[in-house]
VMD Tcl script that builds the backbone (N, CA, C; Angstrom):
set m [mol new atoms 321]
animate dup $m
set s [atomselect $m all]
$s set {name element resname resid chain x y z} {
  {N N LYS 1 A 25.865 -230.225 -36.527}
  {CA C LYS 1 A 26.531 -231.288 -35.604}
  {C C LYS 1 A 26.175 -232.432 -35.725}
  {N N LYS 2 A 24.887 -232.574 -35.706}
  {CA C LYS 2 A 24.575 -233.880 -35.998}
  {C C LYS 2 A 24.264 -234.402 -37.044}
  {N N ALA 3 A 24.809 -233.914 -38.259}
  {CA C ALA 3 A 24.972 -234.388 -40.101}
  {C C ALA 3 A 25.806 -235.323 -39.900}
  {N N ARG 4 A 25.330 -236.551 -40.365}
  {CA C ARG 4 A 26.240 -237.470 -40.521}
  {C C ARG 4 A 26.414 -237.877 -42.143}
  {N N ALA 5 A 27.520 -238.599 -42.424}
  {CA C ALA 5 A 27.801 -239.007 -43.820}
  {C C ALA 5 A 26.493 -239.781 -44.575}
  {N N GLY 6 A 25.992 -239.203 -45.629}
  {CA C GLY 6 A 24.934 -239.721 -46.389}
  {C C GLY 6 A 23.524 -238.387 -46.348}
  {N N ASP 7 A 23.792 -237.870 -45.339}
  {CA C ASP 7 A 22.805 -236.728 -44.767}
  {C C ASP 7 A 22.806 -235.552 -45.998}
  {N N PHE 8 A 21.554 -235.115 -46.192}
  {CA C PHE 8 A 21.546 -233.949 -47.326}
  {C C PHE 8 A 20.839 -232.860 -46.134}
  {N N VAL 9 A 21.940 -231.602 -46.151}
  {CA C VAL 9 A 21.576 -230.119 -45.685}
  {C C VAL 9 A 21.198 -229.474 -46.289}
  {N N TYR 10 A 20.180 -228.786 -46.218}
  {CA C TYR 10 A 19.653 -227.469 -47.186}
  {C C TYR 10 A 19.736 -226.292 -46.181}
  {N N LEU 11 A 20.571 -224.936 -46.457}
  {CA C LEU 11 A 21.041 -224.045 -45.698}
  {C C LEU 11 A 20.111 -222.759 -46.448}
  {N N ASP 12 A 19.380 -222.175 -45.768}
  {CA C ASP 12 A 18.972 -220.804 -46.280}
  {C C ASP 12 A 19.000 -219.940 -45.249}
  {N N PRO 13 A 20.013 -219.332 -44.850}
  {CA C PRO 13 A 20.518 -218.328 -43.773}
  {C C PRO 13 A 19.799 -216.994 -43.904}
  {N N PRO 14 A 19.335 -216.169 -43.154}
  {CA C PRO 14 A 19.321 -214.846 -43.373}
  {C C PRO 14 A 20.432 -213.639 -44.001}
  {N N TYR 15 A 20.084 -212.832 -45.384}
  {CA C TYR 15 A 21.202 -212.477 -45.814}
  {C C TYR 15 A 21.681 -211.495 -44.547}
  {N N ALA 16 A 22.853 -211.373 -44.795}
  {CA C ALA 16 A 24.046 -210.819 -44.317}
  {C C ALA 16 A 24.178 -208.687 -44.515}
  {N N LEU 17 A 23.523 -207.839 -43.901}
  {CA C LEU 17 A 23.275 -206.721 -44.640}
  {C C LEU 17 A 23.974 -205.799 -43.381}
  {N N ASN 18 A 25.226 -206.067 -43.637}
  {CA C ASN 18 A 26.218 -204.929 -43.241}
  {C C ASN 18 A 26.447 -203.657 -43.672}
  {N N ASP 19 A 26.057 -203.628 -45.184}
  {CA C ASP 19 A 26.205 -202.243 -45.807}
  {C C ASP 19 A 24.903 -201.489 -46.044}
  {N N GLU 20 A 23.302 -202.244 -45.213}
  {CA C GLU 20 A 22.385 -201.455 -45.543}
  {C C GLU 20 A 21.734 -201.437 -44.245}
  {N N ARG 21 A 20.575 -200.593 -44.091}
  {CA C ARG 21 A 20.062 -200.545 -42.684}
  {C C ARG 21 A 19.356 -202.254 -42.355}
  {N N PHE 22 A 19.706 -202.193 -41.290}
  {CA C PHE 22 A 18.973 -203.381 -40.514}
  {C C PHE 22 A 18.060 -203.488 -40.094}
  {N N ARG 23 A 16.717 -204.149 -40.094}
  {CA C ARG 23 A 15.555 -204.042 -39.829}
  {C C ARG 23 A 15.208 -205.225 -39.184}
  {N N GLY 24 A 15.915 -206.081 -38.675}
  {CA C GLY 24 A 15.785 -206.997 -37.719}
  {C C GLY 24 A 14.598 -207.956 -37.769}
  {N N GLU 25 A 14.389 -208.398 -38.895}
  {CA C GLU 25 A 13.347 -209.466 -39.112}
  {C C GLU 25 A 13.640 -210.792 -38.507}
  {N N TYR 26 A 14.796 -211.289 -38.342}
  {CA C TYR 26 A 15.090 -212.624 -37.852}
  {C C TYR 26 A 15.452 -212.038 -36.406}
  {N N GLY 27 A 15.317 -211.187 -35.960}
  {CA C GLY 27 A 15.952 -210.830 -34.549}
  {C C GLY 27 A 17.339 -210.195 -34.410}
  {N N TYR 28 A 17.523 -209.085 -33.706}
  {CA C TYR 28 A 18.244 -208.296 -33.684}
  {C C TYR 28 A 19.818 -208.978 -33.385}
  {N N GLY 29 A 20.818 -208.925 -34.117}
  {CA C GLY 29 A 22.015 -209.614 -33.855}
  {C C GLY 29 A 21.947 -211.374 -34.827}
  {N N SER 30 A 21.025 -211.568 -35.093}
  {CA C SER 30 A 20.876 -212.991 -35.584}
  {C C SER 30 A 21.713 -213.430 -36.527}
  {N N PHE 31 A 22.110 -212.625 -37.537}
  {CA C PHE 31 A 23.281 -212.844 -38.612}
  {C C PHE 31 A 23.396 -211.663 -39.029}
  {N N ASN 32 A 24.990 -211.622 -39.389}
  {CA C ASN 32 A 25.593 -210.597 -40.210}
  {C C ASN 32 A 26.733 -210.743 -40.798}
  {N N SER 33 A 27.446 -210.222 -41.487}
  {CA C SER 33 A 28.704 -210.479 -42.387}
  {C C SER 33 A 29.626 -210.906 -41.515}
  {N N SER 34 A 29.971 -210.551 -40.329}
  {CA C SER 34 A 30.884 -211.755 -39.548}
  {C C SER 34 A 30.441 -212.538 -39.583}
  {N N ASP 35 A 29.362 -213.378 -39.482}
  {CA C ASP 35 A 28.763 -214.832 -39.477}
  {C C ASP 35 A 29.228 -215.515 -40.462}
  {N N LEU 36 A 29.790 -214.896 -41.676}
  {CA C LEU 36 A 29.933 -215.734 -42.927}
  {C C LEU 36 A 31.043 -216.597 -43.033}
  {N N GLY 37 A 31.738 -216.247 -42.392}
  {CA C GLY 37 A 33.150 -217.037 -42.118}
  {C C GLY 37 A 32.631 -218.442 -41.085}
  {N N ARG 38 A 32.116 -217.948 -40.099}
  {CA C ARG 38 A 31.393 -219.433 -39.386}
  {C C ARG 38 A 30.616 -219.996 -40.207}
  {N N LEU 39 A 29.803 -219.656 -41.416}
  {CA C LEU 39 A 28.999 -220.238 -41.999}
  {C C LEU 39 A 30.000 -221.316 -43.027}
  {N N ALA 40 A 30.851 -220.731 -43.314}
  {CA C ALA 40 A 31.894 -221.383 -44.655}
  {C C ALA 40 A 32.582 -222.569 -43.394}
  {N N ALA 41 A 32.559 -222.376 -42.325}
  {CA C ALA 41 A 33.135 -223.368 -41.474}
  {C C ALA 41 A 32.630 -224.449 -41.216}
  {N N ALA 42 A 31.016 -223.958 -40.912}
  {CA C ALA 42 A 30.078 -225.152 -40.978}
  {C C ALA 42 A 29.931 -226.026 -42.006}
  {N N LEU 43 A 29.787 -225.390 -43.420}
  {CA C LEU 43 A 29.976 -226.126 -44.952}
  {C C LEU 43 A 30.951 -227.017 -44.781}
  {N N HIS 44 A 32.364 -226.589 -44.372}
  {CA C HIS 44 A 33.741 -227.477 -44.451}
  {C C HIS 44 A 33.570 -228.709 -43.758}
  {N N HIS 45 A 32.831 -228.595 -42.309}
  {CA C HIS 45 A 32.651 -229.430 -41.306}
  {C C HIS 45 A 31.616 -230.431 -42.030}
  {N N LEU 46 A 30.454 -229.896 -42.900}
  {CA C LEU 46 A 29.497 -230.916 -43.507}
  {C C LEU 46 A 30.166 -231.626 -44.179}
  {N N ASP 47 A 31.276 -230.853 -45.546}
  {CA C ASP 47 A 31.751 -231.650 -46.151}
  {C C ASP 47 A 32.783 -232.893 -46.317}
  {N N LEU 48 A 33.097 -232.403 -44.747}
  {CA C LEU 48 A 34.350 -233.317 -44.183}
  {C C LEU 48 A 33.364 -234.816 -43.428}
  {N N LYS 49 A 32.505 -234.413 -43.126}
  {CA C LYS 49 A 31.724 -235.446 -42.526}
  {C C LYS 49 A 31.056 -236.334 -43.719}
  {N N GLY 50 A 31.193 -235.947 -44.838}
  {CA C GLY 50 A 30.332 -236.690 -45.957}
  {C C GLY 50 A 28.817 -236.664 -46.142}
  {N N ALA 51 A 28.391 -235.495 -45.584}
  {CA C ALA 51 A 26.931 -234.844 -45.787}
  {C C ALA 51 A 27.159 -234.058 -47.018}
  {N N THR 52 A 26.033 -233.992 -47.834}
  {CA C THR 52 A 25.592 -233.325 -48.985}
  {C C THR 52 A 25.035 -232.154 -48.340}
  {N N PHE 53 A 25.584 -231.065 -49.024}
  {CA C PHE 53 A 24.673 -229.541 -48.424}
  {C C PHE 53 A 24.525 -228.661 -49.816}
  {N N LEU 54 A 23.185 -228.002 -49.544}
  {CA C LEU 54 A 23.154 -226.922 -50.628}
  {C C LEU 54 A 22.629 -225.581 -49.789}
  {N N LEU 55 A 23.425 -224.937 -50.004}
  {CA C LEU 55 A 23.164 -223.213 -49.707}
  {C C LEU 55 A 22.290 -222.624 -50.743}
  {N N SER 56 A 21.097 -221.763 -50.315}
  {CA C SER 56 A 20.687 -220.572 -51.104}
  {C C SER 56 A 21.455 -219.396 -50.261}
  {N N TYR 57 A 21.696 -218.614 -51.309}
  {CA C TYR 57 A 21.969 -216.997 -50.468}
  {C C TYR 57 A 21.622 -216.165 -51.672}
  {N N ARG 58 A 21.984 -215.018 -50.958}
  {CA C ARG 58 A 21.849 -213.661 -52.147}
  {C C ARG 58 A 23.352 -213.701 -52.939}
  {N N CYS 59 A 23.225 -213.501 -54.192}
  {CA C CYS 59 A 24.311 -213.441 -54.931}
  {C C CYS 59 A 25.350 -212.239 -54.838}
  {N N LYS 60 A 26.263 -212.458 -54.177}
  {CA C LYS 60 A 27.482 -211.326 -53.695}
  {C C LYS 60 A 28.900 -212.114 -54.013}
  {N N LYS 61 A 29.499 -211.065 -54.708}
  {CA C LYS 61 A 31.069 -211.436 -54.892}
  {C C LYS 61 A 31.614 -211.928 -53.740}
  {N N SER 62 A 31.318 -211.519 -52.777}
  {CA C SER 62 A 32.209 -211.560 -51.653}
  {C C SER 62 A 32.226 -213.099 -50.910}
  {N N VAL 63 A 30.446 -213.553 -51.344}
  {CA C VAL 63 A 30.271 -214.436 -50.467}
  {C C VAL 63 A 30.615 -215.765 -51.757}
  {N N ARG 64 A 30.490 -215.320 -53.058}
  {CA C ARG 64 A 31.033 -216.417 -54.011}
  {C C ARG 64 A 32.674 -216.530 -53.894}
  {N N ASN 65 A 33.526 -215.262 -53.439}
  {CA C ASN 65 A 34.962 -215.777 -53.232}
  {C C ASN 65 A 34.957 -216.581 -52.063}
  {N N LEU 66 A 34.305 -216.055 -50.964}
  {CA C LEU 66 A 34.544 -217.261 -49.488}
  {C C LEU 66 A 34.100 -218.625 -50.052}
  {N N LEU 67 A 33.369 -218.942 -50.711}
  {CA C LEU 67 A 32.883 -220.152 -50.916}
  {C C LEU 67 A 33.241 -220.708 -52.258}
  {N N ARG 68 A 34.125 -220.663 -52.815}
  {CA C ARG 68 A 34.479 -220.752 -54.165}
  {C C ARG 68 A 35.124 -222.420 -54.516}
  {N N VAL 69 A 35.503 -222.674 -53.298}
  {CA C VAL 69 A 35.593 -224.321 -53.430}
  {C C VAL 69 A 34.547 -224.989 -53.878}
  {N N TRP 70 A 33.617 -224.836 -53.529}
  {CA C TRP 70 A 32.864 -225.646 -54.072}
  {C C TRP 70 A 31.620 -225.320 -55.241}
  {N N HIS 71 A 30.676 -226.024 -55.871}
  {CA C HIS 71 A 30.049 -225.859 -56.962}
  {C C HIS 71 A 28.999 -224.754 -56.894}
  {N N GLN 72 A 29.159 -223.816 -57.619}
  {CA C GLN 72 A 27.816 -222.703 -57.463}
  {C C GLN 72 A 26.839 -222.186 -59.060}
  {N N ARG 73 A 26.107 -221.813 -59.049}
  {CA C ARG 73 A 25.229 -221.588 -59.803}
  {C C ARG 73 A 24.116 -220.419 -59.461}
  {N N THR 74 A 24.045 -219.370 -60.445}
  {CA C THR 74 A 23.347 -218.314 -60.093}
  {C C THR 74 A 21.759 -218.423 -61.002}
  {N N LEU 75 A 20.920 -217.954 -60.209}
  {CA C LEU 75 A 19.539 -218.238 -60.359}
  {C C LEU 75 A 19.043 -216.775 -60.719}
  {N N GLU 76 A 18.260 -216.579 -61.379}
  {CA C GLU 76 A 17.256 -215.748 -61.161}
  {C C GLU 76 A 15.695 -215.734 -60.576}
  {N N VAL 77 A 15.584 -215.261 -59.634}
  {CA C VAL 77 A 14.323 -215.703 -58.753}
  {C C VAL 77 A 13.515 -214.257 -58.701}
  {N N ARG 78 A 12.137 -214.592 -58.244}
  {CA C ARG 78 A 11.275 -213.373 -58.582}
  {C C ARG 78 A 11.402 -213.268 -56.626}
  {N N ARG 79 A 11.312 -212.294 -55.961}
  {CA C ARG 79 A 10.979 -212.076 -54.804}
  {C C ARG 79 A 9.403 -211.718 -54.448}
  {N N HIS 80 A 8.934 -211.980 -53.515}
  {CA C HIS 80 A 7.458 -211.756 -53.371}
  {C C HIS 80 A 7.041 -211.099 -51.799}
  {N N VAL 81 A 8.359 -210.878 -50.921}
  {CA C VAL 81 A 8.182 -210.458 -50.024}
  {C C VAL 81 A 7.770 -209.025 -50.024}
  {N N SER 82 A 6.655 -208.419 -50.336}
  {CA C SER 82 A 6.075 -207.033 -50.326}
  {C C SER 82 A 4.826 -207.170 -50.476}
  {N N GLY 83 A 4.401 -206.168 -49.778}
  {CA C GLY 83 A 2.639 -205.732 -49.373}
  {C C GLY 83 A 2.451 -204.693 -50.815}
  {N N PHE 84 A 2.994 -204.644 -51.695}
  {CA C PHE 84 A 3.038 -204.055 -52.828}
  {C C PHE 84 A 3.598 -204.510 -53.937}
  {N N SER 85 A 3.070 -204.741 -54.964}
  {CA C SER 85 A 3.503 -205.577 -55.998}
  {C C SER 85 A 4.571 -204.995 -56.977}
  {N N GLY 86 A 4.551 -203.371 -56.557}
  {CA C GLY 86 A 5.597 -202.698 -56.905}
  {C C GLY 86 A 7.136 -203.113 -56.437}
  {N N GLY 87 A 7.217 -203.378 -55.196}
  {CA C GLY 87 A 7.975 -203.823 -54.292}
  {C C GLY 87 A 8.356 -205.045 -54.705}
  {N N ARG 88 A 7.928 -205.753 -55.500}
  {CA C ARG 88 A 8.469 -207.217 -55.913}
  {C C ARG 88 A 9.366 -206.841 -56.881}
  {N N SER 89 A 10.189 -207.890 -56.909}
  {CA C SER 89 A 11.248 -207.814 -58.120}
  {C C SER 89 A 12.108 -209.239 -57.914}
  {N N ASN 90 A 12.632 -209.056 -59.328}
  {CA C ASN 90 A 13.787 -210.417 -59.760}
  {C C ASN 90 A 15.094 -209.797 -59.020}
  {N N VAL 91 A 15.627 -210.977 -58.200}
  {CA C VAL 91 A 16.773 -210.966 -57.933}
  {C C VAL 91 A 17.831 -212.261 -58.067}
  {N N ARG 92 A 18.929 -211.644 -57.959}
  {CA C ARG 92 A 19.724 -212.794 -58.757}
  {C C ARG 92 A 20.090 -213.966 -57.026}
  {N N GLU 93 A 19.952 -215.022 -57.107}
  {CA C GLU 93 A 20.114 -215.818 -55.943}
  {C C GLU 93 A 21.511 -216.791 -56.330}
  {N N LEU 94 A 22.349 -217.163 -55.304}
  {CA C LEU 94 A 23.427 -217.963 -55.694}
  {C C LEU 94 A 23.055 -219.304 -54.879}
  {N N LEU 95 A 23.256 -220.714 -55.691}
  {CA C LEU 95 A 23.265 -222.158 -55.033}
  {C C LEU 95 A 24.711 -222.076 -55.141}
  {N N ILE 96 A 24.845 -222.707 -53.444}
  {CA C ILE 96 A 26.157 -223.500 -53.522}
  {C C ILE 96 A 26.160 -225.157 -52.981}
  {N N SER 97 A 27.169 -226.186 -53.255}
  {CA C SER 97 A 26.913 -227.154 -53.195}
  {C C SER 97 A 28.184 -227.939 -52.992}
  {N N ASN 98 A 28.467 -228.773 -52.408}
  {CA C ASN 98 A 29.303 -229.647 -52.364}
  {C C ASN 98 A 29.490 -230.964 -53.456}
  {N N ARG 99 A 28.124 -230.902 -54.139}
  {CA C ARG 99 A 28.047 -231.517 -55.057}
  {C C ARG 99 A 27.735 -231.269 -56.238}
  {N N GLU 100 A 27.840 -231.523 -57.436}
  {CA C GLU 100 A 27.854 -230.960 -58.566}
  {C C GLU 100 A 26.466 -230.374 -58.803}
  {N N LEU 101 A 25.987 -229.500 -59.171}
  {CA C LEU 101 A 24.914 -228.708 -59.641}
  {C C LEU 101 A 24.281 -229.176 -60.900}
  {N N PRO 102 A 22.953 -229.280 -61.004}
  {CA C PRO 102 A 22.308 -229.218 -62.656}
  {C C PRO 102 A 22.361 -228.417 -63.498}
  {N N SER 103 A 22.637 -228.209 -64.536}
  {CA C SER 103 A 22.722 -227.143 -65.442}
  {C C SER 103 A 21.583 -226.499 -65.662}
  {N N LYS 104 A 21.313 -225.173 -66.036}
  {CA C LYS 104 A 20.284 -224.218 -65.578}
  {C C LYS 104 A 18.935 -225.007 -66.395}
  {N N GLY 105 A 19.155 -225.489 -67.551}
  {CA C GLY 105 A 18.179 -226.035 -68.109}
  {C C GLY 105 A 17.375 -227.054 -67.451}
  {N N GLU 106 A 18.512 -228.155 -66.431}
  {CA C GLU 106 A 17.549 -229.082 -65.360}
  {C C GLU 106 A 17.050 -228.754 -64.388}
  {N N LEU 107 A 17.249 -227.372 -63.894}
  {CA C LEU 107 A 16.677 -226.838 -62.685}
  {C C LEU 107 A 15.457 -226.950 -62.748}
}
mol reanalyze $m
mol bondsrecalc $m
mol representation Tube
mol addrep $m
């Protein structure tokens, strides 16, 4: 609500896990797939205000489709959120912005 034209807003919300066991890392009921529409509305609001945003989110087809009006880039990133090295893996992350994103070689 406080963003203005010319501001930069980075968003990295918890991943909605409606199809998996919810462990409550961010508090039970903090973010689920029903909140993705609210996230999309917030991005539209930022865009209308003239703020630049960058969203980092789990690469999911439903999110790609919901936010397809903006620039998107998929990256492979290493997850280090595990007490055991065998539990760490590479995952696909989705970057979405209302401004053009650099090519993979420029990131």
